[in-house]
C-alpha positions as CSV (number, residue, x, y, z in Angstrom):
1,M,114.0,33.1,14.4
2,T,117.1,34.5,13.0
3,P,117.5,34.4,9.4
4,A,119.8,31.7,7.7
5,K,123.4,32.9,6.8
6,K,124.0,33.0,3.3
7,V,126.4,31.0,2.0
8,K,129.0,32.5,-0.7
9,K,129.6,30.2,-3.7
10,S,133.1,29.2,-4.6
11,A,134.8,27.2,-7.1
12,A,137.9,26.3,-8.2
13,L,139.7,24.2,-11.2
14,L,142.3,21.6,-10.0
15,G,144.7,20.3,-12.3
16,V,147.1,17.2,-11.1
17,A,149.7,15.5,-13.6
18,F,152.0,12.7,-12.6
19,D,153.9,12.5,-15.9
20,N,157.2,14.1,-14.2
21,E,160.3,12.4,-14.3
22,D,162.8,15.2,-13.7
23,G,162.1,15.5,-9.9
24,H,161.2,19.4,-10.2
25,V,157.9,20.1,-8.0
26,R,155.6,22.1,-9.9
27,L,152.8,24.2,-8.7
28,T,150.6,27.0,-10.0
29,K,148.2,29.3,-8.3
30,G,145.6,31.6,-9.8
31,K,142.4,33.5,-8.9
32,N,140.3,30.2,-9.2
33,F,142.5,27.5,-10.0
34,V,145.6,25.2,-8.4
35,L,147.8,23.4,-10.8
36,Y,150.2,20.5,-9.1
37,G,152.7,18.3,-10.9
38,G,153.2,17.2,-14.2
39,S,156.5,17.4,-16.9
40,E,157.4,20.8,-18.0
41,E,155.6,20.5,-21.0
42,T,152.5,19.0,-19.5
43,H,152.2,21.7,-16.7
44,A,152.7,24.2,-19.4
45,V,149.6,23.0,-21.0
46,M,147.7,22.7,-17.8
47,Q,148.5,26.8,-17.3
48,E,147.6,27.5,-20.7
49,T,144.0,25.9,-20.3
50,A,143.3,27.2,-17.3
51,I,144.1,30.6,-18.2
52,K,142.4,30.5,-21.2
53,I,139.0,29.4,-19.5
54,N,139.1,32.4,-17.2
55,E,139.4,34.6,-20.5
56,R,136.6,33.1,-22.0
57,L,134.7,33.3,-18.6
58,D,135.8,36.8,-18.3
59,Q,134.9,37.6,-21.9
60,R,131.1,36.1,-21.3
61,G,131.1,38.4,-18.0
62,K,130.7,35.4,-15.8
63,R,132.4,33.8,-13.0
64,L,133.4,30.1,-12.4
65,E,130.8,29.5,-9.7
66,D,128.1,30.9,-11.5
67,V,128.3,28.9,-14.6
68,P,125.8,26.0,-15.0
69,I,127.8,22.4,-15.3
70,N,126.8,22.1,-18.9
71,E,128.1,25.4,-19.8
72,L,131.6,24.9,-18.4
73,R,132.1,21.5,-19.8
74,D,131.1,22.8,-23.2
75,L,133.6,26.0,-22.5
76,C,136.3,23.2,-21.3
77,R,136.0,21.2,-24.6
78,D,136.5,24.1,-26.8
79,V,139.6,25.5,-25.1
80,I,141.1,22.1,-24.9
81,E,140.5,21.6,-28.6
82,S,141.9,25.0,-29.3
83,V,145.2,24.3,-27.0
84,R,145.9,20.6,-28.6
85,G,145.3,22.3,-31.8
86,K,148.7,24.2,-31.5
């Protein structure tokens, strides 16, 4: 019997916004995220949020694909609150 292939985990954040009225197509790709659409302001908020999530994961020495969903939810909530609080 041949050993089962170990499947490499992967994860990504996807941000999509629909409030674009200027006709400009915005697309940002990062190491584990893709952001599409939105007004200039909304897209900038999505960028900041994705970057801060990655910074916090790096501070914890973790990768997105290894974080339990409950921890990721809490981390995202904290980041969103900090971005909105500006």
